[in-house]
C-alpha positions as CSV (number, residue, x, y, z in Angstrom):
1,X,47.2,-5.3,206.5
2,X,45.7,-4.6,203.3
3,X,46.4,-7.1,200.3
4,X,48.1,-5.1,197.3
5,X,47.2,-7.8,194.4
6,X,46.7,-7.0,191.0
7,X,43.8,-8.3,188.8
8,X,46.2,-10.8,187.1
9,X,47.3,-12.2,190.2
10,X,43.8,-12.6,191.7
11,X,42.9,-14.2,188.3
12,X,45.2,-17.6,188.9
13,X,43.8,-20.5,189.2
14,X,43.4,-22.1,192.7
15,X,45.2,-25.4,193.0
16,X,43.6,-28.6,194.1
17,X,45.0,-31.7,196.2
18,X,43.1,-34.7,196.4
19,X,43.8,-36.9,199.5
20,X,43.6,-40.7,199.5
21,X,41.8,-42.5,201.8
22,X,43.5,-45.1,204.1
23,X,42.3,-47.5,207.0
24,X,45.0,-46.8,209.4
25,X,48.3,-45.4,209.6
26,X,49.7,-45.0,206.1
27,X,52.4,-47.4,205.0
28,X,55.1,-46.2,202.9
29,X,53.1,-47.7,200.1
30,X,50.4,-45.7,201.0
31,X,52.5,-42.7,200.5
32,X,53.7,-43.6,197.1
33,X,50.4,-44.1,195.7
34,X,49.5,-40.5,196.8
35,X,49.5,-37.8,194.7
36,X,51.9,-35.1,195.2
37,X,51.9,-31.1,194.7
38,X,54.7,-28.8,195.2
39,X,55.4,-25.6,197.2
40,X,58.0,-24.0,195.2
41,X,56.6,-20.1,194.3
42,X,57.2,-17.2,196.4
43,X,54.3,-16.0,198.5
44,X,54.6,-12.5,197.4
45,X,55.5,-12.5,193.7
46,X,54.6,-16.1,192.8
47,X,58.4,-16.2,191.6
48,X,59.6,-20.1,191.5
49,X,62.5,-21.4,193.5
50,X,63.2,-24.9,191.9
51,X,66.0,-25.6,194.1
52,X,63.8,-25.8,197.2
53,X,60.9,-27.1,195.5
54,X,58.9,-29.3,198.5
55,X,56.8,-31.8,197.9
56,X,53.7,-32.6,200.0
57,X,51.4,-35.5,199.7
58,X,48.3,-35.7,202.1
59,X,46.0,-39.1,203.5
60,X,43.0,-39.4,205.5
61,X,41.1,-41.6,207.6
62,X,38.3,-41.3,209.7
63,X,40.4,-40.3,212.7
64,X,43.3,-38.6,211.1
65,X,44.5,-36.0,208.6
66,X,48.1,-37.1,207.1
67,X,50.4,-35.2,205.6
68,X,53.9,-35.3,204.5
69,X,56.5,-32.9,203.2
70,X,59.7,-33.5,201.5
71,X,61.4,-30.7,201.5
72,X,65.4,-30.2,199.8
73,X,67.6,-27.7,201.8
74,X,70.9,-26.4,201.7
75,X,71.5,-25.5,205.3
76,X,69.0,-25.8,208.2
77,X,68.5,-22.8,210.3
78,X,66.6,-23.7,213.7
79,X,66.4,-22.3,217.1
80,X,68.8,-23.9,219.7
81,X,68.3,-25.3,221.9
82,X,64.6,-27.0,220.7
83,X,62.1,-26.7,223.2
84,X,59.1,-29.5,223.7
85,X,57.4,-28.2,226.5
86,X,54.9,-25.4,225.7
87,X,55.0,-23.1,222.5
88,X,57.7,-21.2,221.1
89,X,55.7,-18.3,219.4
90,X,57.5,-17.3,216.4
91,X,58.7,-20.8,215.4
92,X,58.1,-19.2,211.9
93,X,60.8,-17.1,212.2
94,X,63.5,-20.4,211.5
95,X,63.1,-23.1,209.0
96,X,59.4,-24.4,209.2
97,X,56.7,-26.3,207.0
98,X,53.2,-24.9,207.7
99,X,49.4,-25.9,207.0
100,X,46.6,-24.0,207.2
101,X,43.1,-25.9,207.1
102,X,39.7,-24.1,206.9
103,X,36.7,-26.5,206.9
104,X,34.0,-23.9,206.8
105,X,33.8,-22.3,203.3
106,X,31.1,-19.9,204.4
107,X,33.6,-18.5,207.3
108,X,37.1,-17.9,205.3
109,X,38.2,-16.1,208.3
110,X,38.3,-19.1,210.3
111,X,41.0,-21.9,210.2
112,X,43.8,-23.5,212.1
113,X,47.6,-23.6,211.2
114,X,50.0,-26.2,212.0
115,X,54.1,-25.4,211.7
116,X,56.9,-27.8,212.2
117,X,60.2,-27.3,212.5
118,X,63.0,-29.7,211.4
119,X,63.9,-30.3,214.9
120,X,60.5,-31.4,215.1
121,X,59.4,-28.6,217.6
122,X,55.5,-27.9,216.7
123,X,53.2,-25.0,216.9
124,X,49.6,-25.2,216.4
125,X,47.1,-22.4,216.6
126,X,43.5,-21.4,216.0
127,X,42.4,-18.3,214.0
128,X,39.2,-16.0,213.3
129,X,41.0,-13.2,211.8
130,X,42.3,-10.8,213.1
131,X,42.0,-13.1,216.4
132,X,44.9,-15.8,216.9
133,X,44.3,-18.2,219.8
134,X,47.5,-19.8,220.4
135,X,46.3,-21.5,223.9
136,X,44.5,-24.0,221.5
137,X,45.7,-27.4,221.8
138,X,45.0,-29.7,218.6
139,X,46.7,-32.7,219.9
140,X,48.4,-33.1,216.4
141,X,51.8,-34.9,216.2
142,X,54.8,-34.9,213.8
143,X,57.9,-36.9,212.8
144,X,61.3,-35.3,211.4
145,X,63.8,-37.5,209.7
146,X,67.0,-35.9,207.7
147,X,68.5,-37.4,204.8
148,X,72.2,-35.2,205.0
149,X,73.4,-37.0,201.8
150,X,70.2,-36.5,199.7
151,X,69.8,-32.8,201.6
152,X,66.1,-33.6,202.1
153,X,64.1,-33.3,205.5
154,X,61.0,-34.8,205.7
155,X,58.0,-34.1,208.0
156,X,54.9,-36.2,208.5
157,X,52.1,-34.5,210.7
158,X,49.3,-36.6,211.9
159,X,46.2,-34.1,213.0
160,X,43.5,-35.5,215.0
161,X,40.0,-35.1,213.2
162,X,38.1,-33.6,216.3
163,X,41.0,-30.7,216.1
164,X,39.5,-30.0,212.7
165,X,36.0,-29.2,214.0
166,X,34.4,-31.0,210.9
167,X,33.6,-34.5,210.0
168,X,36.0,-35.7,207.1
169,X,34.1,-37.5,203.9
170,X,34.7,-38.7,200.9
171,X,33.7,-36.2,197.9
172,X,34.0,-33.3,200.5
173,X,36.1,-30.1,200.1
174,X,38.0,-28.0,202.2
175,X,40.1,-25.0,201.8
176,X,44.1,-25.4,202.5
177,X,47.4,-23.7,201.8
178,X,50.9,-25.2,202.2
179,X,53.8,-23.2,203.2
180,X,57.9,-23.7,203.7
181,X,60.0,-21.1,205.3
182,X,63.8,-21.5,204.4
183,X,65.6,-18.9,206.1
184,X,69.3,-19.4,204.6
185,X,68.0,-18.6,201.5
186,X,65.4,-15.9,202.9
187,X,62.5,-17.3,201.0
188,X,59.0,-17.8,201.9
189,X,57.1,-20.2,199.9
190,X,53.7,-21.4,199.4
191,X,51.6,-23.6,197.3
192,X,49.4,-21.4,196.4
193,X,51.1,-18.1,196.7
194,X,49.0,-15.2,198.3
195,X,50.8,-12.2,196.5
196,X,51.0,-10.3,199.7
197,X,53.4,-9.7,202.4
198,X,51.4,-12.1,204.7
199,X,50.6,-16.1,204.4
200,X,47.2,-15.1,206.0
201,X,44.9,-14.7,202.6
202,X,42.6,-16.9,203.2
203,X,40.5,-16.3,199.7
204,X,44.3,-17.6,198.1
205,X,43.9,-20.9,199.7
206,X,43.5,-23.8,197.3
207,X,41.0,-26.8,198.0
208,X,41.7,-30.2,199.8
209,X,39.5,-32.7,198.2
210,X,38.9,-35.8,200.1
211,X,38.8,-38.8,197.6
212,X,37.2,-42.3,198.1
């Protein structure tokens, strides 16, 4: 699909998120110290949706990349019943949070994608556009908790370093974008809007920077 973005949109400064380093699995104090960014803009237009502002934090260790989403909601729309054996292609057609990660800036069309639903259903795939490999198994895990009083669903994602085909090291920059789909409001939000009908616009990914 051709991207239809004007020069003003393309001149948007691409965002940066810094991942703090941890020596083991993150504690709650580790997450509290991690800097947060927000997913709050519709991917096609860049229009804010403040009531769905989703915060994202990233931490890393020598073995894993850790990502936490806190997503406000009015209602949750999921597949029922959930399936945990195999993959549900089309998981993105219900509520999900997503992350796209590219480790090689010289090959922008090559990256990996991870999705988690409020049911904790998961989907991962490897891309070398236009090819998509749904048979790939990253071994990533996730945990979801839902607070019905504050209407927040929290997602913690843990991605093994070996699944990312690159060594994580302090001072390194990767390409990344975060997304959140909310079916109840028919909104697809991005950290860095793509100004396209699709999230798959690698030149619009932001930067993941690994801190000491």
